[in-house]
Structures are given as C-alpha cells and as structure tokens.
C-alpha positions as CSV (number, residue, x, y, z in Angstrom):
1,M,-3.1,-16.7,7.8
2,W,-3.7,-15.8,4.1
3,E,-6.8,-13.9,5.1
4,D,-4.7,-11.7,7.5
5,Q,-2.2,-11.0,4.7
6,A,-5.1,-10.1,2.3
7,A,-6.7,-7.8,4.9
8,L,-3.3,-6.1,5.4
9,A,-2.9,-5.6,1.6
10,A,-6.4,-4.2,1.4
11,G,-5.7,-1.8,4.3
12,V,-2.5,-0.6,2.7
13,Q,-4.3,0.0,-0.6
14,N,-6.9,2.1,1.4
15,M,-4.0,4.1,3.0
16,H,-2.6,4.7,-0.5
17,L,-5.9,6.0,-1.7
18,M,-6.4,8.3,1.3
19,C,-2.9,9.6,1.0
20,T,-3.4,10.4,-2.7
21,A,-6.7,12.2,-1.9
22,H,-4.9,14.4,0.6
23,G,-1.8,15.1,-1.6
24,I,0.5,12.8,0.5
25,G,2.8,10.3,-1.1
26,G,2.9,6.8,0.3
27,Y,5.2,3.8,-0.2
28,W,4.9,0.3,1.3
29,S,8.1,-1.7,1.6
30,T,9.3,-4.7,3.6
31,P,13.0,-4.2,4.4
32,G,15.0,-7.3,5.3
33,F,15.6,-6.3,8.9
34,L,11.9,-6.7,9.7
35,S,12.4,-10.5,9.7
36,H,15.1,-10.3,12.3
37,P,13.9,-11.3,15.9
38,Q,15.7,-8.3,17.4
39,A,13.8,-5.9,15.2
40,I,10.5,-7.5,16.2
41,A,11.5,-7.2,19.8
42,A,12.6,-3.6,19.4
43,L,9.1,-2.8,18.0
44,G,7.6,-4.3,21.1
45,H,6.0,-7.3,19.4
46,P,6.0,-10.8,20.9
47,E,8.2,-13.6,19.6
48,G,6.9,-15.2,16.4
49,V,5.3,-12.1,15.0
50,Q,6.1,-11.6,11.3
51,G,6.9,-8.0,10.2
52,M,4.9,-7.3,7.1
53,G,6.3,-4.0,6.1
54,L,6.6,-0.3,6.7
55,F,4.4,2.4,5.2
56,Y,6.3,5.6,4.4
57,L,4.6,8.9,4.1
58,G,5.8,12.2,2.7
59,Y,4.9,15.2,0.5
60,P,6.1,14.6,-3.0
61,E,7.9,17.3,-5.1
62,G,6.0,18.7,-8.0
63,E,2.4,18.4,-9.0
64,W,0.4,15.8,-7.1
65,P,-1.4,13.6,-7.8
66,A,0.1,13.0,-11.2
67,K,-2.3,13.3,-14.0
68,G,-3.3,9.9,-15.5
69,H,-3.5,9.1,-19.2
70,R,-6.4,6.7,-19.4
71,K,-8.6,6.1,-22.4
72,P,-12.3,6.7,-22.0
73,L,-14.3,3.7,-20.7
74,E,-16.0,3.1,-24.0
75,Y,-12.6,2.3,-25.6
76,V,-11.6,-0.3,-23.1
77,T,-14.9,-2.2,-22.4
78,N,-17.0,-4.6,-24.3
79,W,-20.6,-4.8,-23.0
80,N,-22.3,-8.2,-23.6
81,T,-26.0,-7.7,-23.9
82,D,-27.1,-11.3,-24.5
C-alpha cells in the first residue's frame, strides 16, 4: 500500500512541475469529506477506496512563476574528491 501512496505523491509532484511550466497554479489537498463513504460513492468508487486528495488548478494573479532566490550551486555544495 505504501508504494501506491508514494507513486501518487510522485505523480502529484509531476503535475505541480507541469503546471508551473505552463503558468498554471496547482494545489493538492485532502479535505475531510473525502474519507466519508458517501463522498466515495458519489465519486463512483467502490466501497473501501480511500480518497487521497484533490488537485486544484487555476491561473494565479501576478507574475508566475515566482522568481526564486537560490544561492549558486558552488555556495551550497561540498565536493568530496577522495
């Protein structure tokens, strides 16, 4: 089961990266109602399926993507040459 959760998280990360590349904002959240059996049934899933979250998409206001403030690689790495 943990492999499925890890695969889902990796897939969500890839969706975030693609959204950013196309100027779209993304947000993954798991609202409490997703654990309710009626919500699972309303989504057309069989009994026993666990809701893992919703991925929201939208166009953010302002400049996107936001500019990062990262130091150059040579300031944050230590190369071991032994």
